[in-house]
VEXDREN-2710 file (C-alpha; in Angstrom, 1 decimal):
% VEXDREN-2710
k/r/px/py/pz
1/MET/0.1/-0.1/0.0
2/SER/2.4/2.8/0.9
3/ASP/5.3/1.0/-0.8
4/LYS/5.1/3.4/-3.4
5/PHE/5.8/6.3/-1.3
6/GLU/9.2/7.4/0.3
7/VAL/9.8/9.7/3.3
8/GLY/10.7/13.0/2.2
9/ALA/9.0/13.0/-1.0
10/ILE/6.6/16.0/-1.9
11/ILE/3.6/15.1/-3.9
12/GLU/0.2/16.4/-4.7
13/GLY/-2.7/15.2/-2.8
14/THR/-6.6/15.9/-2.2
15/VAL/-8.2/16.9/0.8
16/THR/-10.9/13.9/1.7
17/ALA/-11.8/14.9/5.3
18/ILE/-11.0/17.4/7.9
19/LYS/-11.3/16.8/11.7
20/LEU/-10.5/19.0/14.7
21/PHE/-7.1/17.4/14.8
22/GLY/-6.0/17.4/11.1
23/ALA/-6.9/16.8/7.7
24/PHE/-6.9/13.6/5.6
25/VAL/-5.3/13.8/2.3
26/ALA/-5.7/11.2/-0.7
27/LEU/-2.2/10.5/-2.2
28/ASN/-3.5/8.3/-5.0
29/ASP/-6.5/5.8/-5.1
30/GLN/-5.4/3.3/-2.5
31/SER/-3.6/5.6/0.0
32/GLN/-4.1/8.4/2.2
33/GLY/-2.1/10.1/5.0
34/LEU/-2.8/12.5/7.6
35/VAL/-1.8/16.2/8.1
36/HIS/-1.7/17.1/11.9
37/ILE/-3.1/20.5/12.6
38/SER/0.4/21.5/13.8
39/HIS/1.7/20.9/10.2
40/VAL/-0.8/22.7/8.2
41/SER/1.2/26.0/8.4
42/HIS/4.2/27.7/9.9
43/GLY/1.6/29.9/11.9
44/PHE/-0.9/29.0/14.7
45/VAL/-3.9/27.4/13.0
46/LYS/-7.0/27.9/15.4
47/ASP/-9.3/26.5/13.0
48/ILE/-8.4/24.1/10.3
49/ASN/-11.5/24.8/8.2
50/ASP/-10.1/28.5/7.7
51/VAL/-7.4/26.7/5.7
52/LEU/-8.2/23.9/4.1
53/SER/-11.5/22.6/2.4
54/VAL/-12.7/19.0/1.2
55/GLY/-11.6/18.4/-2.2
56/GLN/-8.7/21.1/-2.2
57/LYS/-5.5/20.0/-4.2
58/ILE/-2.6/20.6/-1.9
59/ASN/1.4/19.4/-1.8
60/VAL/2.5/17.5/0.9
61/LYS/5.6/16.1/2.3
62/ILE/5.7/12.5/3.4
63/MET/6.9/12.9/7.1
64/ALA/6.9/9.2/8.1
65/ILE/5.3/5.8/7.0
66/GLU/4.5/3.5/10.1
67/GLU/5.9/0.1/9.4
68/GLY/3.0/-2.4/10.4
69/THR/0.1/-0.4/9.9
70/GLY/1.2/1.6/6.9
71/LYS/-0.3/5.1/8.4
72/ILE/1.5/7.9/6.5
73/SER/2.1/11.3/8.4
74/LEU/2.1/14.4/6.0
75/SER/3.0/18.0/6.3
76/ILE/2.1/21.0/4.3
77/ARG/4.1/23.4/6.4
78/GLU/7.3/21.6/5.2
79/THR/6.5/22.3/1.6
80/GLN/6.5/25.8/2.1
81/PRO/9.3/28.1/2.7
82/ALA/9.8/29.4/6.3
83/PRO/8.8/32.8/6.9
84/ALA/11.3/35.6/7.8
85/PRO/11.9/36.5/11.4
86/PRO/10.3/39.6/12.2
87/ALA/12.5/42.7/11.9
88/GLN/13.8/43.9/15.3
89/GLU/13.0/47.5/15.8
90/ASP/15.4/49.8/17.4
91/ARG/13.7/50.8/20.7
92/SER/15.4/54.2/20.7
93/LYS/13.9/55.4/17.7
94/LYS/10.5/54.1/18.5
95/GLN/7.9/56.6/19.9
96/SER/4.6/56.4/21.4
97/VAL/2.3/58.3/19.4
98/GLY/0.1/61.0/20.9
99/LYS/1.9/60.6/24.5
100/PRO/4.3/62.8/25.9
101/SER/7.9/61.7/25.9
102/GLY/9.5/61.1/29.2
103/PRO/9.6/59.0/32.3
104/ALA/6.0/57.3/33.0
105/ARG/5.0/57.5/36.8
106/PRO/4.5/54.1/38.4
107/ARG/0.7/53.6/39.5
108/LYS/0.3/53.3/43.2
109/GLY/0.8/50.0/44.5
110/ALA/2.7/49.1/41.1
111/SER/5.6/46.8/41.3
112/LYS/8.9/48.6/40.3
113/GLY/9.8/45.9/37.7
114/PRO/11.0/42.2/38.0
115/THR/13.4/41.4/40.7
116/THR/16.2/38.9/40.5
117/TYR/17.3/36.5/43.3
118/GLN/21.2/36.7/43.7
119/ASP/22.9/34.7/46.5
120/PRO/25.0/36.8/48.2
121/GLN/27.3/33.9/49.7
122/ASN/27.7/32.6/46.1
123/ASP/27.5/35.4/43.6
124/ASP/29.7/33.6/40.8
125/ALA/29.0/29.8/41.4
126/PHE/26.4/27.4/39.5
127/ASN/23.1/27.2/41.4
128/THR/20.9/24.2/40.9
129/PHE/17.2/25.0/40.2
130/GLU/16.3/23.9/43.6
131/ASP/18.7/26.4/45.1
132/LYS/17.3/29.1/43.0
133/LEU/13.9/28.2/43.8
134/LYS/14.6/28.3/47.6
135/GLY/16.1/31.9/47.1
136/TRP/13.0/33.0/45.1
137/LEU/10.7/31.8/47.5
138/LYS/12.7/33.3/50.5
139/GLN/12.8/36.8/48.4
140/SER/9.1/36.5/47.7
141/ASN/8.0/35.8/51.7
142/GLU/10.1/38.8/52.5
143/HIS/8.4/40.9/49.8
144/GLN/5.0/39.9/50.8
145/GLU/6.0/40.7/54.5
146/ALA/6.9/44.1/53.5
147/ILE/3.7/44.6/51.7
148/ASN/1.6/43.2/54.5
149/LYS/3.4/45.6/56.8
150/ARG/2.5/48.3/54.7
151/GLN/-1.4/47.5/54.4
152/LYS/-1.4/47.3/58.2
153/LYS/-0.2/50.9/58.6
END
């Protein structure tokens, strides 16, 4: 059944059915495969019906052929060029439209930004995740105590 197909080959197929998890594609009169929803496009696909329809001719790449069952895994995404990464804007040139330039005042009770835990006894040494977690919990508890003291006043 799937002896005619090679992994890595790109062939034309016809969408025969659409499910929430993907689309079934007929490769010939006897064989069909599945394109999982994660392999439909390079971007996120919320509803596969927005991208594919039954009867549509598409190019697919054969990703895998299961030996015992002959199930064929397909990808549309692998037949398309990857999109270019978004250009990084220079933040110093970027300005808000209609807003005064200058430092923003923090809201009352707002955090002053993320804090990082630094072990004063062991600044340069490697810390395991457990060590870091203990430090973060300690720092969080101290921060919460300071908040509670301010609220009691």
